[in-house]
C-alpha positions in Angstrom: -29.2 -63.0 -27.0 -31.7 -65.9 -26.8 -33.7 -63.9 -24.3 -34.1 -61.0 -26.9 -35.4 -63.5 -29.6 -37.6 -65.1 -27.0 -39.2 -61.7 -26.2 -39.3 -60.8 -29.9 -41.0 -64.0 -30.6 -43.5 -63.4 -27.8 -44.1 -59.9 -29.0 -44.7 -61.1 -32.6 -47.1 -63.8 -31.3 -49.1 -61.3 -29.3 -49.2 -59.0 -32.2 -50.4 -61.6 -34.5 -53.0 -62.6 -31.9 -54.0 -58.9 -31.6 -54.3 -58.6 -35.3 -56.5 -61.6 -35.6 -58.8 -60.4 -32.8 -59.0 -57.1 -34.5 -60.0 -58.8 -37.7 -62.6 -61.1 -35.9 -64.0 -57.9 -34.3 -64.4 -56.1 -37.6 -66.1 -59.2 -39.0 -68.5 -59.3 -36.0 -69.2 -55.6 -36.4 -69.9 -56.0 -40.0 -72.1 -59.0 -39.4 -74.0 -57.0 -36.7 -74.6 -54.1 -39.1 -75.9 -56.2 -41.7 -78.3 -57.9 -39.2 -79.4 -54.5 -37.8 -80.1 -53.4 -41.4 -82.2 -56.6 -41.9 -84.1 -55.9 -38.7 -84.7 -52.3 -39.7 -86.2 -53.5 -43.1 -88.3 -56.1 -41.4 -89.6 -53.6 -38.9 -90.4 -51.1 -41.8 -92.3 -53.9 -43.6 -94.2 -54.8 -40.5 -95.1 -51.1 -39.8 -96.2 -50.6 -43.5 -98.5 -53.7 -43.3 -100.1 -52.7 -40.0 -100.7 -49.2 -41.3 -102.2 -50.5 -44.4 -104.6 -52.7 -42.4 -105.5 -50.0 -39.8 -106.1 -47.5 -42.6 -108.3 -49.8 -44.7 -110.3 -50.5 -41.4 -110.9 -47.0 -40.7 -111.9 -46.0 -44.3 -115.6 -45.3 -44.8 -117.0 -47.7 -47.6 -119.2 -44.9 -48.9 -116.8 -42.0 -49.2 -113.6 -44.0 -49.1 -112.0 -41.5 -46.8 -110.9 -41.9 -43.1 -114.2 -42.0 -41.0 -115.3 -39.0 -39.3 -117.5 -39.7 -36.3 -117.7 -43.4 -37.1 -121.2 -45.1 -36.7 -121.6 -48.8 -36.4 -125.1 -50.2 -37.4 -126.7 -53.5 -36.4 -125.2 -55.6 -39.2 -121.7 -54.6 -37.8 -120.9 -52.3 -40.7 -119.3 -48.9 -40.0 -119.6 -45.6 -41.8 -118.9 -41.9 -41.4 -121.9 -40.4 -39.5 -122.7 -38.0 -42.4 -122.5 -40.7 -45.0 -124.6 -43.1 -43.2 -127.3 -40.5 -42.4 -127.4 -39.5 -46.1 -127.7 -43.1 -47.3 -130.3 -43.9 -44.7 -132.3 -40.9 -45.7 -132.8 -42.2 -49.2 -133.1 -46.0 -48.3 -133.5 -47.2 -44.6 -131.3 -50.2 -45.0 -127.5 -50.9 -44.7 -125.6 -49.0 -47.5 -123.7 -52.2 -48.2 -126.7 -54.5 -48.5 -126.5 -54.3 -52.1 -123.0 -55.6 -52.1 -123.5 -58.4 -49.5 
């Protein structure tokens, strides 16, 4: 009879240990999910900031559109080829010289 109680006790201890491990595993999975969600949000924020910077770097300061056939002049300003040629035909200086 004492062998049965001993086995029952060991089975109960194993079940309790198994339940504890299952709970810890669920806690770990929840923590991992939260961290993955936070990483995804950070990655999205970084992408948005990078795209914003890149987009502003590729906008023509004359037409405020993405540059088509970008041309950089001696002062290091860059414009669409058509915008630049149109401005230079009217006045042969950098179109941003009024703003500098």
